[in-house]
C-alpha positions as CSV (number, residue, x, y, z in Angstrom):
1,M,-77.2,-203.8,-30.4
2,D,-75.4,-200.8,-28.9
3,Y,-71.7,-200.4,-28.9
4,G,-71.5,-197.3,-26.8
5,F,-71.8,-196.5,-23.1
6,D,-75.1,-195.0,-22.0
7,E,-75.1,-191.4,-20.6
8,D,-74.6,-192.5,-17.0
9,Q,-71.8,-194.9,-17.8
10,E,-69.9,-192.3,-19.9
11,A,-70.3,-189.7,-17.1
12,Y,-68.9,-192.3,-14.6
13,R,-66.0,-193.0,-16.9
14,Q,-65.1,-189.4,-17.1
15,T,-65.4,-188.9,-13.3
16,V,-63.0,-191.9,-12.7
17,R,-60.6,-190.6,-15.3
18,R,-60.4,-187.2,-13.6
19,F,-59.9,-188.8,-10.2
20,A,-57.2,-191.2,-11.4
21,T,-55.3,-188.5,-13.3
22,K,-55.3,-186.2,-10.3
23,V,-54.9,-188.5,-7.3
24,L,-53.4,-191.8,-8.5
25,A,-51.1,-191.0,-11.5
26,P,-48.7,-188.7,-9.5
27,H,-47.7,-191.7,-7.3
28,Y,-47.4,-194.4,-9.9
29,Q,-43.7,-194.2,-10.5
30,S,-42.6,-193.2,-7.0
31,D,-44.6,-196.1,-5.3
32,D,-42.8,-198.5,-7.7
33,K,-39.3,-197.1,-6.9
34,T,-39.9,-197.4,-3.1
35,A,-41.9,-200.7,-3.5
36,T,-44.5,-199.1,-1.3
37,F,-48.2,-199.7,-0.9
38,R,-49.7,-196.6,0.6
39,R,-52.7,-197.1,2.8
40,Q,-53.9,-193.6,1.8
41,Q,-54.4,-195.0,-1.7
42,A,-56.9,-197.4,-0.5
43,L,-58.7,-194.7,1.4
44,D,-58.7,-192.4,-1.6
45,M,-60.1,-195.1,-3.8
46,A,-62.7,-196.0,-1.2
47,A,-63.9,-192.4,-1.1
48,M,-64.6,-192.7,-4.8
49,G,-66.4,-196.0,-4.2
50,L,-63.8,-198.0,-6.1
51,T,-63.2,-200.6,-3.3
52,G,-66.9,-201.2,-2.8
53,L,-68.1,-201.5,-6.4
54,R,-69.6,-205.0,-6.0
55,I,-70.7,-204.6,-2.4
56,P,-74.4,-204.0,-1.6
57,T,-75.4,-200.5,-0.6
58,E,-76.5,-201.7,2.8
59,Y,-72.9,-202.5,3.6
60,G,-71.5,-199.3,2.3
61,G,-70.9,-200.3,-1.3
62,Q,-72.0,-199.2,-4.7
63,E,-73.8,-202.4,-5.8
64,A,-72.5,-201.6,-9.3
65,S,-72.7,-203.7,-12.4
66,A,-69.8,-205.7,-13.7
67,V,-69.5,-203.3,-16.6
68,I,-69.2,-200.4,-14.3
69,A,-66.4,-202.2,-12.5
70,G,-64.7,-202.8,-15.8
71,I,-65.0,-199.1,-16.8
72,A,-63.4,-198.1,-13.5
73,T,-60.5,-200.6,-13.9
74,E,-59.7,-199.4,-17.4
75,E,-59.6,-195.8,-16.4
76,V,-57.5,-196.5,-13.2
77,G,-55.2,-198.6,-15.4
78,R,-54.5,-195.6,-17.6
79,A,-53.2,-193.6,-14.6
80,D,-51.8,-196.2,-12.2
81,F,-51.8,-199.7,-13.4
82,N,-50.9,-201.1,-9.9
83,A,-53.9,-199.4,-8.3
84,T,-56.1,-201.7,-10.4
85,Y,-55.2,-204.5,-8.1
86,L,-57.3,-202.9,-5.3
87,I,-60.3,-202.9,-7.6
88,I,-59.6,-206.5,-8.8
89,N,-59.1,-207.9,-5.3
90,T,-62.0,-206.1,-3.6
91,A,-64.4,-206.8,-6.5
92,L,-63.5,-210.5,-6.6
93,I,-63.4,-211.0,-2.9
94,S,-66.6,-209.1,-2.1
95,D,-68.3,-211.0,-4.9
96,I,-67.3,-214.3,-3.3
97,I,-68.5,-213.1,0.1
98,V,-71.9,-211.8,-1.3
99,R,-72.5,-215.1,-3.1
100,N,-71.4,-217.5,-0.3
101,A,-71.3,-215.8,3.2
102,T,-74.2,-215.5,5.6
103,P,-75.9,-212.1,6.2
104,Q,-74.1,-211.9,9.5
105,Q,-70.7,-212.5,7.9
106,Q,-71.5,-210.0,5.2
107,A,-72.4,-207.3,7.7
108,A,-69.2,-208.0,9.6
109,W,-66.8,-208.1,6.7
110,L,-68.0,-206.0,3.8
111,P,-68.2,-202.5,5.3
112,G,-64.4,-202.6,6.1
113,I,-63.6,-203.5,2.5
114,A,-65.9,-200.8,1.1
115,S,-64.4,-198.1,3.4
116,G,-60.8,-199.0,2.5
117,Q,-60.1,-199.9,6.1
118,T,-59.7,-203.6,5.3
119,V,-57.4,-204.4,2.4
120,P,-58.1,-208.0,1.4
121,C,-56.2,-210.6,-0.6
122,I,-56.9,-214.0,-1.9
123,C,-54.6,-217.0,-1.1
124,I,-54.8,-219.9,-3.5
125,T,-51.4,-220.5,-5.0
126,E,-48.8,-222.6,-3.2
127,P,-45.2,-223.3,-3.9
128,G,-46.1,-226.6,-5.6
129,H,-49.5,-225.7,-6.9
130,G,-50.4,-222.8,-9.1
131,T,-52.5,-223.7,-12.1
132,D,-53.3,-227.1,-10.4
133,A,-55.1,-225.3,-7.6
134,A,-57.4,-228.2,-6.7
135,S,-54.3,-230.1,-5.5
136,L,-53.4,-227.5,-2.8
137,E,-51.9,-228.8,0.4
138,L,-52.3,-226.1,3.1
139,K,-54.2,-227.9,5.8
140,A,-57.0,-226.8,8.0
141,I,-57.1,-229.0,11.2
142,R,-60.3,-229.2,13.1
143,T,-60.4,-227.9,16.7
144,D,-63.2,-227.6,19.3
145,S,-64.0,-224.0,18.1
146,G,-63.0,-224.1,14.4
147,W,-59.7,-224.9,12.7
148,T,-56.0,-224.1,12.6
149,L,-54.2,-223.4,9.3
150,H,-50.8,-225.0,8.6
151,G,-48.8,-224.3,5.4
152,E,-47.7,-221.8,2.9
153,K,-49.4,-219.7,0.2
154,T,-47.2,-217.9,-2.4
155,S,-47.3,-215.2,-5.1
156,I,-50.1,-213.4,-3.1
157,T,-51.0,-210.0,-4.6
158,L,-51.1,-207.4,-1.9
159,G,-49.7,-210.1,0.5
160,M,-47.5,-207.7,2.4
161,A,-50.2,-205.1,2.9
162,S,-53.5,-207.0,3.3
163,D,-55.4,-207.2,6.6
164,R,-57.6,-210.1,5.8
165,A,-57.5,-212.9,3.2
166,V,-59.8,-215.5,1.6
167,V,-57.7,-218.6,2.2
168,L,-58.3,-221.9,0.5
169,A,-57.3,-224.8,2.7
170,R,-57.8,-228.6,2.7
171,T,-60.4,-229.7,5.2
172,G,-61.1,-233.1,3.6
173,G,-59.8,-235.6,1.1
174,P,-58.0,-235.0,-2.2
175,G,-59.3,-232.9,-5.0
176,A,-61.6,-229.9,-5.2
177,R,-64.3,-231.3,-2.9
178,G,-61.8,-231.4,0.0
179,V,-61.2,-227.6,-0.1
180,S,-62.8,-225.0,2.1
181,A,-62.6,-221.2,2.1
182,F,-61.9,-219.1,5.2
183,W,-61.8,-215.4,6.1
184,V,-58.5,-215.1,7.9
185,D,-56.9,-212.3,10.0
186,L,-53.4,-211.8,8.6
187,H,-52.3,-209.8,11.6
188,H,-52.3,-212.8,13.8
189,P,-48.8,-213.5,15.1
190,S,-48.9,-217.0,13.6
191,V,-48.8,-215.5,10.1
192,T,-45.4,-214.5,8.7
193,R,-44.9,-212.8,5.3
194,S,-42.0,-212.7,2.9
195,A,-41.9,-210.2,0.1
196,F,-40.7,-210.8,-3.4
197,D,-38.3,-208.5,-5.2
198,D,-40.2,-208.4,-8.5
199,L,-39.5,-207.1,-12.0
200,G,-42.7,-205.1,-12.0
201,S,-45.7,-204.1,-9.9
202,R,-43.4,-203.6,-6.9
203,A,-45.9,-201.4,-5.1
204,I,-48.4,-204.3,-4.7
205,G,-46.2,-206.2,-2.3
206,R,-46.4,-209.7,-3.8
207,A,-45.5,-212.1,-1.0
208,S,-45.4,-215.6,0.4
209,L,-47.5,-216.1,3.6
210,H,-46.8,-218.8,6.1
211,F,-49.5,-220.1,8.4
212,D,-48.2,-221.8,11.6
213,G,-51.3,-222.9,13.4
214,T,-53.3,-219.8,12.5
215,P,-56.7,-220.0,14.3
216,V,-60.0,-219.6,12.4
217,G,-63.3,-219.9,14.0
218,D,-66.5,-221.6,12.8
219,G,-67.7,-218.1,11.9
220,D,-64.8,-217.6,9.6
221,L,-65.8,-220.4,7.2
222,I,-67.1,-219.0,3.9
223,G,-70.0,-221.1,2.6
224,A,-70.1,-224.8,3.1
225,E,-67.2,-227.0,4.3
226,G,-65.8,-228.6,1.2
227,G,-67.3,-226.0,-1.1
228,G,-64.5,-223.4,-1.1
229,F,-62.8,-224.3,-4.4
230,V,-66.0,-224.0,-6.5
231,S,-67.3,-220.9,-4.8
232,V,-64.0,-219.1,-5.2
233,M,-63.2,-220.2,-8.8
234,Q,-66.6,-219.1,-10.0
235,G,-65.6,-215.5,-9.4
236,F,-62.5,-215.7,-11.6
237,D,-64.6,-215.6,-14.8
238,Y,-65.6,-212.1,-13.9
239,S,-62.3,-210.9,-12.5
240,R,-60.4,-212.0,-15.5
241,A,-62.3,-209.7,-17.8
242,I,-61.6,-206.8,-15.4
243,I,-57.9,-207.7,-15.4
244,G,-58.0,-207.5,-19.2
245,L,-59.4,-203.9,-19.0
246,G,-56.8,-202.8,-16.6
247,C,-54.1,-204.0,-18.9
248,I,-55.8,-202.3,-21.9
249,G,-56.0,-199.1,-19.9
250,A,-52.2,-199.1,-19.5
251,A,-51.7,-199.8,-23.2
252,E,-54.1,-197.1,-24.2
253,A,-52.2,-194.6,-22.1
254,S,-49.0,-195.6,-23.8
255,L,-50.6,-195.4,-27.3
256,D,-51.8,-191.9,-26.5
257,E,-48.2,-190.9,-25.7
258,A,-46.8,-192.5,-28.8
259,L,-49.4,-190.8,-31.0
260,Q,-48.6,-187.4,-29.5
261,W,-44.9,-188.1,-29.9
262,S,-45.5,-189.0,-33.6
263,R,-47.2,-185.6,-34.1
264,D,-44.6,-183.6,-32.3
265,R,-41.3,-185.3,-33.2
266,V,-39.9,-184.0,-36.5
267,A,-37.4,-185.9,-38.7
268,F,-36.3,-185.2,-42.2
269,G,-38.4,-182.0,-42.1
270,Q,-41.8,-183.6,-41.2
271,P,-43.6,-185.2,-38.2
272,I,-42.6,-188.8,-37.9
273,G,-46.2,-189.8,-37.9
274,S,-46.2,-189.0,-41.7
275,F,-44.0,-192.0,-42.3
276,Q,-45.8,-195.3,-42.8
277,G,-43.2,-197.2,-40.8
278,V,-44.3,-195.2,-37.7
279,A,-48.0,-194.8,-38.4
280,F,-48.9,-198.3,-39.4
281,P,-47.7,-200.1,-36.3
282,L,-49.7,-197.7,-34.2
283,A,-52.8,-198.2,-36.4
284,E,-52.4,-202.0,-35.7
285,C,-52.1,-201.3,-32.0
286,A,-55.3,-199.3,-31.9
287,T,-57.2,-202.0,-33.9
288,Y,-56.1,-204.9,-31.7
289,L,-56.8,-202.9,-28.5
290,K,-60.3,-202.1,-29.7
291,G,-61.0,-205.8,-30.4
292,A,-59.7,-206.9,-27.0
293,R,-61.6,-204.2,-25.2
294,H,-64.9,-205.4,-26.8
295,I,-64.2,-209.0,-25.6
296,C,-63.7,-207.8,-22.1
297,L,-66.8,-205.7,-22.0
298,E,-68.8,-208.4,-23.6
299,A,-67.8,-210.8,-20.9
300,L,-68.9,-208.3,-18.2
301,W,-72.1,-207.5,-20.1
302,R,-72.9,-211.3,-20.2
303,K,-72.3,-211.6,-16.5
304,D,-74.6,-208.7,-15.8
305,N,-77.3,-210.4,-17.9
306,G,-76.9,-213.8,-16.3
307,L,-75.4,-215.3,-19.4
308,E,-72.5,-217.8,-19.6
309,H,-69.3,-215.9,-20.0
310,S,-66.4,-218.3,-19.2
311,A,-65.1,-218.5,-22.7
312,E,-65.2,-214.7,-23.2
313,A,-63.5,-214.1,-19.9
314,A,-60.8,-216.6,-20.8
315,M,-60.3,-214.8,-24.2
316,A,-60.0,-211.6,-22.3
317,K,-57.5,-213.0,-19.8
318,F,-55.0,-214.5,-22.3
319,W,-55.2,-211.9,-25.0
320,A,-55.4,-208.6,-23.2
321,P,-52.2,-208.8,-21.0
322,K,-50.3,-210.3,-24.0
323,L,-51.6,-207.6,-26.3
324,A,-50.9,-204.8,-23.8
325,T,-47.3,-206.0,-23.4
326,E,-46.9,-206.0,-27.2
327,V,-48.5,-202.5,-27.6
328,I,-46.6,-200.9,-24.8
329,H,-43.4,-202.3,-26.2
330,Q,-44.2,-200.9,-29.7
331,C,-45.0,-197.5,-28.2
332,L,-41.7,-197.5,-26.3
333,L,-39.9,-198.2,-29.6
334,T,-41.8,-195.5,-31.4
335,I,-40.9,-192.9,-28.8
336,G,-37.3,-194.2,-28.5
337,H,-34.7,-193.3,-26.1
338,V,-36.9,-190.8,-24.2
339,A,-39.3,-193.6,-23.3
340,Y,-36.4,-196.0,-22.3
341,S,-35.5,-193.7,-19.5
342,S,-36.8,-194.6,-16.0
343,E,-38.1,-191.0,-15.8
344,A,-40.9,-192.0,-18.3
345,P,-43.7,-194.3,-17.1
346,I,-43.9,-196.4,-20.2
347,G,-41.1,-198.7,-19.3
348,Q,-42.8,-199.3,-15.9
349,R,-46.1,-200.1,-17.6
350,L,-44.3,-202.7,-19.7
351,R,-42.8,-204.4,-16.6
352,D,-46.1,-204.2,-14.8
353,V,-48.5,-205.7,-17.3
354,I,-46.2,-208.7,-17.9
355,G,-47.1,-209.9,-14.4
356,L,-50.6,-210.5,-15.5
357,E,-49.5,-212.8,-18.3
358,I,-48.7,-215.1,-15.4
359,G,-51.0,-214.2,-12.5
360,D,-54.7,-215.1,-12.2
361,G,-54.6,-217.8,-14.9
362,T,-52.0,-218.6,-17.5
363,A,-52.7,-218.3,-21.3
364,Q,-52.6,-222.1,-21.5
365,V,-55.4,-222.5,-19.0
366,S,-57.4,-219.8,-20.8
367,K,-57.0,-221.5,-24.1
368,L,-58.1,-224.8,-22.5
369,V,-61.3,-223.2,-21.4
370,I,-61.9,-221.7,-24.8
371,S,-61.2,-224.9,-26.7
372,R,-63.6,-226.9,-24.5
373,H,-66.2,-224.3,-25.1
374,L,-65.7,-224.5,-28.9
375,L,-65.2,-228.3,-29.3
376,G,-67.0,-229.7,-26.4
377,R,-65.3,-231.2,-23.4
378,E,-65.0,-234.7,-24.9
379,F,-63.3,-233.4,-28.0
380,A,-60.9,-230.9,-26.4
381,P,-57.6,-231.3,-24.5
């Protein structure tokens, strides 16, 4: 049993940290204030291989392990939490394409994602269906050459900026077996987008997308007709662990700032870190973060080794965003009024990580997955 990164993994971690600190961090707060997704960010991250981590090398990707994708996300999360969405989206979507698309489709779609020229999103949630995704209503109506899409998707990460989307649509009867997945051009004039004015993560352009007869050809179907729900949902076990590491990265950055403040700030003639009331909460933060980080990395390690990892991914998804929110809040209180100013990044991190207590699977669903793993499906909720 080895609890450390090997030499190559550690070197990669340091490389990504240097890049993220130099290139991404300076834009974190300004992109939030302007609610702007910069296309240059995608290109910069692509140049580092961060948008092609799970893409085969023959299509311009890195063909990296799941653990490497997690390492990258944690380090990017330290510098610019919202930039992690590019890693999460591209890794999840390229994983879906690699597992389900034909070689011809992969050759047509994956190089653009790897190069940063194609920013993708995934469209599952609808106004009436979030957690109950198998009941989605957006329709795909058959035509002579393919389908047309009719309906709305909502709460779409990078919805305002994306060029293409994996869209789940109903091609058959009720339930999961009636759902298919399509690779859709979001620049078609039949697609309209409406941005949300969010509490946090304003730079990612969360949006509702309306499809008014949007055409998709036979060649845009991902996998088998009726197989879209299963093929897409299988990828979330992996992406949820990556999400956890992005949240942990933001919390670790905040903890580093609180620790340094506790060394530098003097009260009653001594550094405030010498008071138990300051030091002990930070010790608790470090302990919990270490535990959550191990769960995330275990889930990714299990994926890399072909082992079942649904329960571990669910643990990572419900605990890491919740814990990150609590840790960042505690760090803000430790630093005090300086951190409460909008000039400091810590308040923005707090607003941003809260979004992933909601998105990509609620805590309730994660606990359902865990309880079924522990008890057996017939004895669990």
